[in-house]
N, CA, C and O of each residue as an XYZ file, in Angstrom:
884
protein
N     135.650     75.162     80.420
C     135.652     73.932     81.484
C     137.080     73.212     81.011
O     137.935     73.039     81.879
N     137.317     72.838     79.788
C     138.446     72.244     79.568
C     139.099     73.171     78.263
O     138.535     73.444     77.203
N     140.430     73.540     78.697
C     141.001     74.274     77.598
C     142.428     73.472     77.262
O     143.188     73.150     78.175
N     142.680     73.218     76.035
C     144.029     72.955     75.580
C     144.754     73.950     74.614
O     144.227     74.513     73.654
N     146.165     74.082     75.065
C     146.536     75.198     74.124
C     148.049     74.383     73.490
O     149.003     74.027     74.181
N     147.920     74.255     72.188
C     149.273     73.803     71.506
C     149.764     72.494     72.214
O     150.939     72.353     72.553
N     148.876     71.621     72.401
C     149.318     70.301     72.979
C     149.922     69.409     71.918
O     149.466     69.139     70.806
N     151.335     68.902     72.643
C     151.755     67.898     71.838
C     152.151     66.806     72.570
O     152.615     66.999     73.694
N     152.036     65.553     72.078
C     152.509     64.350     73.000
C     153.431     63.638     71.731
O     153.148     63.505     70.541
N     154.455     63.305     72.381
C     155.799     62.505     71.638
C     156.057     61.455     72.759
O     156.171     61.645     73.970
N     156.128     60.109     71.926
C     156.583     58.868     72.655
C     157.966     58.747     72.126
O     158.198     58.908     70.928
N     158.928     58.454     73.034
C     160.282     58.349     72.772
C     160.928     57.012     73.124
O     160.952     56.698     74.314
N     161.490     56.137     72.153
C     162.220     55.103     72.844
C     163.631     55.385     72.344
O     163.756     56.361     71.604
N     164.614     54.730     72.618
C     166.245     54.895     72.205
C     166.398     55.057     70.622
O     167.348     55.644     70.103
N     165.271     54.422     69.866
C     165.503     54.575     68.385
C     164.372     54.862     67.720
O     164.431     54.764     66.495
N     163.309     55.207     68.234
C     162.006     55.545     67.609
C     161.653     57.141     68.279
O     161.965     57.516     69.409
N     161.062     57.779     67.439
C     160.103     58.995     68.013
C     158.726     59.009     67.476
O     158.586     59.094     66.256
N     157.752     58.940     68.205
C     156.474     58.843     67.540
C     155.569     59.987     68.128
O     155.178     59.979     69.295
N     155.282     60.937     67.247
C     154.354     61.993     67.547
C     152.830     61.587     67.562
O     152.186     61.225     66.578
N     152.406     61.704     68.756
C     150.888     60.888     68.998
C     149.843     62.237     68.676
O     148.757     62.100     68.112
N     150.382     63.537     69.141
C     149.283     64.617     69.010
C     150.467     65.667     68.657
O     151.613     65.726     69.104
N     149.766     66.521     67.650
C     150.466     67.975     67.550
C     149.449     69.257     67.386
O     148.396     69.230     66.750
N     149.906     70.217     67.988
C     149.290     71.431     67.507
C     147.587     71.399     68.009
O     146.716     71.971     67.353
N     147.321     70.667     69.211
C     145.953     70.670     69.422
C     145.536     71.714     70.084
O     146.180     72.028     71.084
N     144.641     72.324     69.792
C     143.640     73.758     70.537
C     142.436     73.531     70.344
O     141.801     73.416     69.295
N     141.999     73.441     71.871
C     140.803     73.375     71.862
C     139.893     73.677     73.158
O     140.253     73.264     74.261
N     138.759     74.378     72.998
C     138.023     74.715     74.239
C     136.665     74.242     74.221
O     135.845     74.343     73.308
N     136.512     73.600     75.587
C     135.123     72.856     75.811
C     134.295     73.443     76.770
O     134.554     73.378     77.971
N     133.208     74.076     76.265
C     132.566     74.798     77.377
C     131.823     74.185     78.457
O     131.488     73.039     78.159
N     131.439     74.561     79.637
C     130.634     73.759     80.580
C     129.387     73.358     80.237
O     128.566     74.192     79.855
N     129.083     72.040     80.326
C     127.878     71.285     79.958
C     127.943     71.260     78.668
O     126.871     71.533     78.128
N     128.906     71.005     77.893
C     128.903     70.766     76.515
C     129.062     69.279     76.126
O     129.873     68.658     76.813
N     128.620     68.806     75.443
C     128.900     67.315     75.113
C     129.414     67.163     73.742
O     128.653     67.411     72.807
N     130.622     66.781     73.521
C     131.358     66.719     72.265
C     131.675     65.152     71.998
O     131.574     64.300     72.882
N     132.034     64.906     70.785
C     132.587     63.664     70.351
C     134.060     63.817     69.539
O     134.365     64.795     68.857
N     134.746     62.852     69.724
C     136.091     62.894     68.846
C     136.262     61.662     68.291
O     136.298     60.577     68.872
N     136.385     61.949     66.889
C     136.448     60.791     66.084
C     137.558     61.109     65.060
O     138.111     62.179     64.804
N     137.766     59.571     64.425
C     139.380     59.703     63.570
C     139.600     58.073     63.605
O     139.073     57.224     64.323
N     140.608     57.953     62.526
C     140.852     56.626     62.601
C     141.616     56.023     63.482
O     142.169     56.744     64.313
N     141.851     54.502     63.531
C     142.469     54.097     64.612
C     144.041     54.741     64.702
O     144.557     54.665     63.587
N     144.682     55.171     65.408
C     145.934     55.472     65.616
C     145.968     56.966     65.179
O     146.937     57.413     64.564
N     144.850     57.756     65.522
C     145.060     59.203     65.271
C     145.051     60.016     66.385
O     144.858     61.231     66.333
N     145.277     59.313     67.501
C     145.672     60.213     68.710
C     144.360     60.325     69.712
O     144.460     60.971     70.755
N     143.015     59.608     69.315
C     141.900     59.933     70.171
C     141.930     59.585     71.527
O     141.416     60.300     72.387
N     142.473     58.578     71.761
C     142.464     57.928     73.192
C     143.927     58.750     73.863
O     144.021     58.931     75.077
N     144.676     59.060     73.193
C     145.868     59.775     73.701
C     145.122     61.237     74.318
O     145.076     61.468     75.526
N     144.770     61.815     73.665
C     143.815     63.479     73.969
C     142.868     63.300     75.141
O     142.676     64.173     75.988
N     142.234     61.992     75.127
C     141.069     61.816     76.063
C     142.031     61.528     77.505
O     141.586     61.984     78.558
N     143.172     60.870     77.524
C     143.863     60.636     78.692
C     144.724     61.794     78.951
O     145.195     61.808     80.088
N     145.013     62.660     78.271
C     145.665     63.751     78.741
C     144.365     64.911     79.371
O     144.610     65.670     80.308
N     143.279     64.878     78.816
C     142.310     65.711     79.331
C     141.798     64.968     80.909
O     141.625     65.722     81.867
N     141.653     63.946     81.013
C     141.841     62.956     82.301
C     142.845     63.051     83.115
O     142.833     62.570     84.248
N     143.720     63.624     82.655
C     144.974     63.640     83.859
C     145.670     62.413     83.990
O     146.418     62.221     84.949
N     145.456     61.430     82.964
C     146.164     60.110     83.155
C     147.233     60.138     82.277
O     147.825     59.083     82.051
N     147.633     61.319     81.666
C     148.929     61.249     80.926
C     149.035     62.749     80.632
O     148.083     63.528     80.639
N     150.492     63.099     80.338
C     150.860     64.330     80.610
C     151.386     64.830     79.373
O     152.339     64.208     78.903
N     150.836     66.106     78.583
C     151.354     66.405     77.339
C     152.829     66.740     77.172
O     153.226     67.512     78.046
N     153.777     66.357     76.259
C     155.249     66.655     76.286
C     155.233     68.025     75.926
O     156.338     68.495     76.196
N     154.358     69.017     75.361
C     154.619     70.392     75.311
C     152.959     70.944     75.275
O     152.006     70.178     75.133
N     152.857     72.294     75.419
C     151.512     72.751     75.725
C     151.006     72.757     77.211
O     151.607     72.348     78.205
N     149.853     73.276     77.132
C     149.269     73.775     78.381
C     147.639     73.179     78.347
O     146.901     73.336     77.374
N     147.254     72.492     79.567
C     146.152     72.251     79.873
C     145.482     72.802     81.215
O     145.981     72.963     82.328
N     144.103     73.053     80.715
C     143.273     74.048     82.059
C     142.087     73.386     82.197
O     141.462     73.173     81.159
N     141.589     72.978     83.322
C     140.291     72.472     83.753
C     139.889     73.576     84.793
O     140.555     73.956     85.755
N     138.625     74.014     84.377
C     137.763     74.919     84.904
C     138.698     76.145     85.151
O     138.784     76.520     86.321
N     139.192     76.614     84.490
C     139.916     77.945     84.473
C     141.533     77.692     85.098
O     142.401     78.534     84.869
N     141.826     76.476     85.887
C     143.131     76.320     86.597
C     143.878     75.354     85.639
O     143.534     74.262     85.186
N     145.116     76.161     85.450
C     146.087     75.310     84.665
C     146.925     74.368     85.549
O     147.602     74.738     86.508
N     146.779     72.952     85.055
C     147.267     71.895     85.989
C     148.790     71.508     85.717
O     149.330     70.668     86.437
N     149.460     72.108     84.706
C     150.701     71.826     84.285
C     151.560     71.392     85.400
O     152.186     70.334     85.344
N     151.607     72.268     86.515
C     152.798     71.970     87.488
C     152.174     71.314     88.685
O     152.797     71.319     89.746
N     151.031     70.768     88.602
C     150.409     69.944     89.576
C     151.249     68.371     89.611
O     151.631     67.751     88.618
N     151.393     67.972     91.004
C     152.139     67.005     91.242
C     151.152     65.766     91.380
O     149.949     65.993     91.254
N     151.609     64.402     91.646
C     150.720     63.265     91.304
C     149.611     63.425     92.250
O     148.477     63.415     91.772
N     149.754     63.569     93.500
C     148.663     63.761     94.640
C     147.710     64.734     94.264
O     146.511     64.453     94.292
N     148.221     66.146     93.823
C     147.001     67.015     93.020
C     146.316     66.327     91.917
O     145.088     66.346     91.827
N     147.079     65.713     91.067
C     146.312     65.321     89.710
C     145.305     64.299     90.424
O     144.095     64.349     90.203
N     145.841     63.442     91.228
C     144.798     62.396     91.815
C     143.508     62.761     92.342
O     142.384     62.287     92.175
N     144.043     63.919     93.159
C     142.490     64.435     93.875
C     141.813     64.898     93.031
O     140.620     64.717     93.274
N     142.094     65.680     91.690
C     141.373     66.409     90.714
C     140.571     65.149     89.938
O     139.356     65.194     89.750
N     141.443     63.975     89.497
C     140.660     63.053     88.853
C     139.563     62.432     89.702
O     138.476     62.216     89.166
N     139.764     62.111     91.040
C     138.666     61.690     92.045
C     137.610     62.763     92.103
O     136.419     62.458     92.169
N     137.978     63.881     92.081
C     136.781     64.662     92.480
C     135.836     65.340     91.462
O     134.633     65.572     91.578
N     136.705     65.610     90.402
C     136.267     66.145     89.148
C     135.959     65.736     87.788
O     135.417     66.361     86.877
N     136.395     64.617     87.842
C     136.338     63.584     86.524
C     135.859     62.319     86.746
O     136.162     61.717     87.777
N     134.962     61.717     85.687
C     134.415     60.422     85.683
C     134.997     59.927     84.431
O     135.189     60.619     83.431
N     135.278     58.619     84.563
C     135.553     57.993     83.450
C     134.831     56.767     83.143
O     134.415     56.042     84.046
N     134.641     56.466     81.741
C     133.682     55.506     81.232
C     134.571     55.026     79.921
O     135.052     55.755     79.054
N     134.653     53.501     80.037
C     135.589     52.909     79.257
C     134.852     51.876     78.349
O     133.724     51.509     78.676
N     135.458     51.386     77.202
C     134.687     50.470     76.390
C     134.584     49.439     76.905
O     133.485     48.910     76.743
N     135.596     48.676     77.730
C     135.563     47.412     78.262
C     135.042     47.429     79.791
O     135.274     46.512     80.579
N     134.366     48.496     80.080
C     133.642     48.551     81.255
C     134.762     48.517     82.369
O     134.760     49.470     83.148
N     135.812     47.440     82.555
C     136.815     47.801     83.602
C     136.046     47.584     85.194
O     136.338     48.269     86.174
N     135.230     46.709     85.186
C     134.423     46.589     86.393
C     135.084     45.468     86.975
O     135.687     44.612     86.328
N     134.925     45.502     88.485
C     135.689     44.351     89.313
C     135.100     43.060     89.376
O     134.166     43.159     90.170
N     135.167     41.969     88.968
C     134.411     40.809     88.840
C     133.955     40.474     90.235
O     132.759     40.288     90.459
N     134.937     40.384     91.254
C     134.614     40.009     92.309
C     133.975     40.948     93.584
O     133.957     40.687     94.787
N     133.512     42.020     92.927
C     132.887     42.871     93.579
C     131.294     42.769     93.106
O     130.981     42.480     91.951
N     130.413     43.023     94.074
C     128.919     43.245     93.497
C     128.671     44.720     92.903
O     129.506     45.615     93.034
N     127.522     44.876     92.280
C     127.296     45.936     91.693
C     127.501     47.306     92.450
O     128.193     48.238     92.040
N     126.762     47.265     93.654
C     126.802     48.251     94.502
C     128.561     48.664     94.797
O     129.017     49.799     94.662
N     129.194     47.694     95.133
C     130.705     47.851     95.662
C     131.499     48.286     94.304
O     132.423     49.099     94.311
N     131.082     47.730     93.317
C     131.912     48.518     92.028
C     131.448     49.990     92.036
O     132.346     50.828     91.954
N     130.272     50.389     92.117
C     130.000     52.028     92.195
C     130.288     52.663     93.053
O     130.394     53.879     92.896
N     130.553     51.969     94.466
C     131.231     52.785     95.743
C     132.878     52.807     95.579
O     133.506     53.517     96.366
N     133.483     52.165     94.732
C     134.816     52.382     94.422
C     135.511     53.715     94.519
O     136.318     53.939     95.421
N     135.168     54.706     93.487
C     135.623     56.012     93.467
C     135.556     56.773     95.089
O     136.410     57.459     95.651
N     134.445     56.423     95.468
C     134.435     57.063     96.998
C     135.147     56.640     98.238
O     135.295     57.249     99.298
N     135.568     55.423     97.856
C     136.837     54.860     98.962
C     137.994     55.779     99.334
O     138.637     55.683    100.380
N     138.214     56.769     98.282
C     139.203     57.767     98.540
C     138.890     59.059     99.063
O     139.750     59.926     99.217
N     137.518     59.230     99.378
C     137.076     60.374    100.128
C     136.700     60.161    101.579
O     136.461     59.008    101.939
N     136.620     61.207    102.495
C     136.302     60.914    103.727
C     134.874     61.146    103.876
O     134.391     62.270    104.013
N     134.074     59.854    103.841
C     132.745     59.903    104.084
C     132.473     58.382    104.717
O     133.155     57.416    104.375
N     131.408     58.299    105.665
C     130.982     56.882    106.046
C     130.534     55.931    105.215
O     130.193     56.352    104.110
N     130.436     54.853    105.390
C     130.011     53.786    104.675
C     128.680     54.182    104.359
O     128.461     54.507    103.192
N     127.806     54.213    105.137
C     126.367     54.774    104.745
C     126.125     55.566    103.855
O     125.315     55.288    102.971
N     126.826     56.813    103.904
C     126.891     57.641    102.798
C     127.263     57.333    101.444
O     126.699     57.783    100.447
N     128.278     56.513    101.456
C     128.866     55.720    100.140
C     127.830     55.031     99.780
O     127.484     55.265     98.622
N     127.160     54.215    100.379
C     125.916     53.450     99.699
C     124.892     54.323     99.485
O     124.126     53.848     98.647
N     124.484     55.578     99.945
C     123.464     56.180     99.632
C     123.721     56.842     98.375
O     122.774     56.958     97.596
N     125.034     57.365     98.007
C     125.274     57.966     96.729
C     125.268     56.765     95.521
O     124.817     56.866     94.381
N     125.860     55.711     96.099
C     125.804     54.689     95.111
C     124.562     54.128     94.541
O     124.455     53.768     93.368
N     123.612     54.071     95.449
C     122.149     53.610     95.089
C     121.804     54.600     94.328
O     121.481     54.234     93.198
N     121.732     56.071     94.578
C     121.417     57.174     93.848
C     121.746     57.133     92.289
O     120.966     57.374     91.368
N     123.057     56.779     92.219
C     123.637     56.531     90.726
C     122.896     55.363     90.219
O     122.216     55.513     89.204
N     122.944     54.295     90.766
C     122.375     53.329     90.180
C     120.919     53.383     89.755
O     120.463     52.784     88.781
N     120.135     54.273     90.704
C     118.705     54.373     90.109
C     118.694     55.415     88.953
O     117.688     55.462     88.246
N     119.803     56.308     88.690
C     120.094     57.100     87.625
C     120.089     56.359     86.513
O     119.216     56.610     85.682
N     120.896     55.462     86.290
C     120.779     54.504     85.362
C     120.024     53.295     85.246
O     120.308     52.368     84.488
N     118.988     53.344     86.078
C     117.977     52.088     85.923
C     118.305     50.843     86.272
O     117.880     49.855     85.674
N     119.172     50.797     87.376
C     119.753     49.624     87.982
C     119.768     49.393     89.330
O     120.601     48.585     89.740
N     119.052     49.908     90.090
C     118.792     49.943     91.440
C     118.337     48.595     91.693
O     118.527     48.295     92.872
N     117.750     47.584     90.942
C     117.293     46.297     91.343
C     118.404     45.297     91.244
O     118.169     44.123     91.528
N     119.549     45.662     90.878
C     120.818     44.732     90.490
C     121.862     45.122     91.349
O     123.022     44.840     91.046
N     121.557     45.834     92.549
C     122.578     46.165     93.298
C     123.479     45.033     93.975
O     124.628     45.335     94.298
N     122.992     43.716     94.204
C     123.664     42.630     94.852
C     124.101     41.557     93.587
O     124.633     40.494     93.904
N     123.916     41.798     92.489
C     124.559     40.999     91.420
C     125.861     41.344     91.224
O     126.298     42.377     91.731
N     126.627     40.540     90.479
C     128.064     40.746     90.118
C     128.058     40.824     88.575
O     127.221     40.371     87.795
N     129.277     41.557     88.308
C     129.294     41.827     86.757
C     128.891     40.884     85.832
O     128.302     41.253     84.816
N     129.213     39.277     86.119
C     129.232     38.291     85.377
C     127.750     37.930     85.040
O     127.468     37.281     84.033
N     126.820     38.378     85.926
C     125.421     38.240     85.982
C     124.695     39.170     85.195
O     123.469     39.097     85.111
N     125.412     40.106     84.569
C     124.945     41.233     83.740
C     125.142     41.350     82.318
O     126.240     41.025     81.868
N     124.155     41.804     81.472
C     124.598     41.781     80.091
C     125.595     42.824     79.885
O     126.078     43.460     80.822
N     125.894     42.995     78.704
C     127.045     43.876     78.342
C     126.552     45.473     78.615
O     127.230     46.346     79.156
N     125.210     45.601     78.097
C     124.846     46.894     78.397
C     124.305     47.215     79.944
O     124.252     48.387     80.316
N     123.975     46.314     80.678
C     123.700     46.618     82.179
C     125.303     46.798     82.789
O     125.515     47.574     83.720
N     126.411     45.986     82.154
C     127.662     46.391     82.932
C     127.957     47.740     82.507
O     128.527     48.496     83.294
N     127.641     48.112     81.387
C     128.030     49.770     81.074
C     127.169     50.443     82.029
O     127.615     51.267     82.827
N     126.027     50.134     81.971
C     125.231     51.329     83.165
C     126.040     51.134     84.359
O     126.328     52.163     84.970
N     126.421     50.145     84.769
C     127.143     50.336     86.037
C     128.462     51.015     85.991
O     128.912     51.516     87.021
N     129.153     51.072     84.798
C     130.361     51.786     84.547
C     130.039     53.396     84.612
O     130.837     54.221     85.055
N     128.855     53.676     84.143
C     128.242     55.057     84.203
C     127.956     55.445     85.525
O     128.332     56.525     85.980
N     127.237     54.523     86.235
C     126.979     55.035     87.482
C     128.301     55.132     88.486
O     128.295     55.835     89.497
N     129.212     54.486     88.148
C     130.588     54.278     88.836
C     131.228     55.955     88.689
O     131.731     56.630     89.588
N     131.024     56.301     87.354
C     131.708     57.266     86.808
C     130.766     58.561     87.226
O     131.253     59.691     87.193
N     129.674     58.384     87.541
C     128.995     59.825     88.178
C     128.708     59.872     89.640
O     128.157     60.879     90.083
N     129.022     58.891     90.434
C     128.669     58.608     91.977
C     129.072     59.883     92.628
O     128.320     60.495     93.386
N     130.422     60.319     92.278
C     130.963     61.540     93.030
C     130.681     62.612     92.383
O     131.430     63.577     92.536
N     129.564     62.715     91.520
C     129.154     64.012     90.981
C     130.487     65.120     90.415
O     130.795     66.250     90.795
N     131.015     64.316     89.464
C     132.000     65.022     88.575
C     131.378     66.067     87.955
O     130.152     65.993     87.877
N     131.909     66.993     87.510
C     131.570     67.856     86.584
C     132.005     67.478     85.010
O     131.387     67.905     84.035
N     133.139     66.631     84.934
C     133.328     66.208     83.469
C     133.315     64.609     83.190
O     133.706     63.752     83.982
N     132.901     64.441     82.185
C     132.725     62.909     82.111
C     133.560     62.546     80.923
O     133.433     63.375     80.021
N     134.369     61.566     80.649
C     135.209     61.279     79.684
C     134.818     59.988     79.411
O     134.762     59.217     80.369
N     134.453     59.467     78.000
C     133.886     58.368     77.598
C     134.710     57.728     76.364
O     134.777     58.292     75.271
N     135.274     56.603     76.626
C     136.191     56.256     75.436
C     135.382     54.878     74.821
O     135.271     53.771     75.349
N     134.963     55.268     73.764
C     133.941     54.206     73.084
C     132.925     53.495     73.866
O     132.741     52.277     73.877
N     132.353     54.300     74.452
C     131.265     53.627     75.811
C     130.414     52.701     74.966
O     130.110     51.650     75.532
N     129.981     52.862     73.777
C     129.303     52.181     72.913
C     129.760     50.879     72.051
O     129.012     50.059     71.519
N     131.032     50.897     72.050
C     131.961     50.067     70.918
C     131.439     48.720     71.300
O     131.037     48.093     70.320
N     131.328     48.090     72.449
C     131.125     46.598     72.560
C     129.788     46.315     72.678
O     129.517     45.245     73.222
N     128.684     47.162     72.220
C     127.408     46.923     72.600
C     126.724     46.816     71.242
O     127.126     47.574     70.359
N     125.727     45.954     70.971
C     124.908     46.124     69.934
C     124.024     47.301     69.703
O     123.879     48.107     70.623
N     123.449     47.470     68.619
C     122.767     48.789     68.273
C     121.786     49.370     69.430
O     121.801     50.551     69.775
N     121.018     48.480     69.926
C     119.747     49.200     70.757
C     120.623     49.038     71.994
O     120.220     49.888     72.788
N     121.513     48.431     72.475
C     121.865     48.786     73.819
C     122.845     49.917     73.576
O     123.050     50.621     74.565
N     123.382     50.183     72.657
C     124.223     51.484     72.194
C     123.435     52.821     72.518
O     123.861     53.782     73.159
N     122.212     52.668     71.939
C     121.270     53.702     71.948
C     121.045     53.912     73.293
O     121.373     55.031     73.686
N     120.664     53.295     73.962
C     120.403     53.095     75.529
C     121.361     53.902     76.278
O     121.029     54.870     76.961
N     122.542     53.487     76.136
C     123.697     54.099     76.891
C     123.911     55.547     76.212
O     124.275     56.441     76.975
N     123.743     55.829     75.008
C     123.658     57.325     74.776
C     122.700     58.055     75.259
O     122.972     59.172     75.699
N     121.467     57.597     75.271
C     120.377     58.130     75.993
C     120.752     58.803     77.352
O     120.607     59.993     77.632
N     121.304     57.734     78.205
C     121.734     58.235     79.409
C     122.856     59.091     79.443
O     122.964     59.553     80.578
N     123.820     59.537     78.609
C     124.686     60.331     78.451
C     124.187     61.518     77.825
O     124.633     62.611     78.174
N     123.389     61.430     77.019
C     122.376     62.683     76.499
C     121.839     63.319     77.853
O     122.020     64.486     78.197
N     121.091     62.268     78.614
C     120.296     62.842     79.576
C     121.055     63.695     80.791
O     120.596     64.695     81.342
N     122.300     63.066     81.063
C     123.066     63.629     82.034
C     123.785     64.913     81.499
O     124.205     65.742     82.306
N     123.929     65.085     80.176
C     124.179     66.432     79.670
C     123.307     67.439     79.780
O     123.715     68.516     80.214
N     121.866     67.267     79.384
C     120.835     67.924     79.830
C     120.250     68.349     81.108
O     119.904     69.509     81.328
N     120.140     67.306     82.011
C     119.760     67.555     83.156
C     120.644     67.871     84.040
O     120.303     68.702     84.882
N     122.075     67.278     84.100
C     122.949     67.659     85.280
C     123.991     68.544     84.790
O     124.935     68.924     85.482
N     123.737     68.956     83.226
C     124.906     69.948     82.651
C     125.974     69.348     82.927
O     126.722     70.178     83.445
N     126.573     68.138     82.854
C     127.791     67.574     82.826
C     128.421     67.979     81.498
O     127.754     68.126     80.473
N     129.958     68.181     81.579
C     130.454     68.413     80.332
C     131.077     66.809     80.162
O     131.670     66.175     81.035
N     130.754     66.360     78.768
C     131.045     65.342     78.370
C     131.853     65.145     76.988
O     131.519     65.743     75.965
N     132.905     64.286     77.044
C     133.981     64.057     76.024
C     133.705     62.688     75.573
O     133.857     61.831     76.444
N     133.344     62.293     74.442
C     133.323     61.127     74.021
C     134.078     60.587     72.920
O     133.855     61.185     71.867
N     134.944     59.593     72.835
C     135.615     58.787     71.942
C     134.863     58.024     71.113
O     134.557     57.016     71.750
N     134.349     57.978     69.882
C     133.769     57.298     69.295
C     134.111     56.987     67.717
O     134.795     57.774     67.063
N     133.590     55.805     67.175
C     133.839     55.416     65.731
C     132.621     55.494     64.857
O     132.591     55.474     63.626
N     131.448     55.604     65.851
C     130.038     55.569     65.185
C     129.592     56.807     64.852
O     129.133     57.541     65.728
N     129.677     57.243     63.409
C     128.995     58.471     63.117
C     127.684     58.797     63.822
O     127.424     59.913     64.274
N     126.903     57.772     63.880
C     125.141     58.019     64.223
C     125.448     58.236     65.874
O     124.475     58.708     66.462
N     126.307     58.045     66.493
C     126.371     58.594     68.136
C     127.025     60.043     67.949
O     126.738     61.027     68.631
N     127.902     60.003     66.966
C     128.765     61.451     67.147
C     127.638     62.524     66.648
O     127.597     63.684     67.058
N     126.720     61.957     65.692
C     125.862     63.204     65.225
C     124.805     63.765     66.496
O     124.305     64.889     66.521
N     124.630     62.825     67.397
C     123.849     63.481     68.413
C     124.757     64.385     69.564
O     124.236     64.897     70.554
N     125.780     64.449     69.330
C     126.509     65.305     70.468
C     126.515     66.683     69.664
O     126.137     66.736     68.494
N     126.957     67.759     70.350
C     126.704     69.043     70.065
C     127.833     69.270     69.082
O     127.369     69.955     68.170
N     128.987     69.025     68.883
C     129.966     69.188     67.976
C     130.928     67.747     67.850
O     130.959     66.781     68.613
N     131.496     67.939     66.906
C     132.419     66.629     66.650
C     133.959     67.223     66.274
O     134.218     67.985     65.343
N     134.820     66.711     67.169
C     136.247     67.016     66.941
C     137.005     65.880     66.176
O     137.266     64.827     66.757
N     137.400     66.118     64.720
C     138.083     64.962     64.113
C     139.656     65.057     63.986
O     140.297     66.085     63.770
N     140.127     63.838     64.155
C     141.743     63.790     64.237
C     142.131     63.171     63.220
O     141.300     62.384     62.766
N     143.381     63.258     62.535
C     143.892     62.369     61.569
C     145.421     62.439     61.783
O     145.931     63.482     61.371
N     146.301     61.485     62.378
C     147.878     61.536     62.347
C     148.157     62.429     63.220
O     149.156     63.129     63.055
N     147.079     62.644     64.675
C     147.578     63.492     65.458
C     147.356     64.796     65.559
O     147.739     65.583     66.425
N     146.529     65.017     64.348
C     146.344     66.615     64.236
C     144.661     66.822     64.022
O     143.870     66.020     63.525
N     144.438     67.962     64.484
C     142.792     68.357     63.996
C     142.708     68.580     62.620
O     143.476     69.302     61.984
N     141.902     68.043     62.236
C     141.112     68.466     60.602
C     139.941     69.265     60.647
O     139.360     69.569     59.605
N     139.502     69.670     61.875
C     138.377     70.693     61.621
C     138.332     71.354     63.018
O     137.532     72.262     63.246
């Protein structure tokens, strides 16, 4: 499902060259749930951004579902992100002026479908995360755990095959974190979603099928 070959990411300015990732080789199977761990600055989020087509590697090759995307232009990459990838962030990234329903519909605005079809899919996603009773609420009216559930509904509303989660439990207390992790595990099991999760929490990492560890931009396992 996701293949990275000799991935390297270098950030350059006039005076400084920073190597964020080097010699990353990774294959993630369809339906696999993996976690990425490592200290701050080890390259975890950079790697996730490359997998999510939000950033391009300096060297190396990335393939999604057997298709190498190295030569894709911005429009092709944007279409892939919208149709095949779902993103979950630590800070939720919800739009405060929009209702829960409207927040979940956002990824579908870039697809050719009617408003009624968008609402049907958004409601189904909210039911999936247990928030169908909150469709008319706004993010400020929800707890942190509920906001993250909305973020998950937004990530899955378009039925992506790959979900990329950057510290999805990082801003939540332990119980809310467990609840969010249960939803992700259920998506992995029942929907066969491929999930890649960055986390600092070893308890959450232990629940995934395997853990990739990074240190100074390199794989250490």
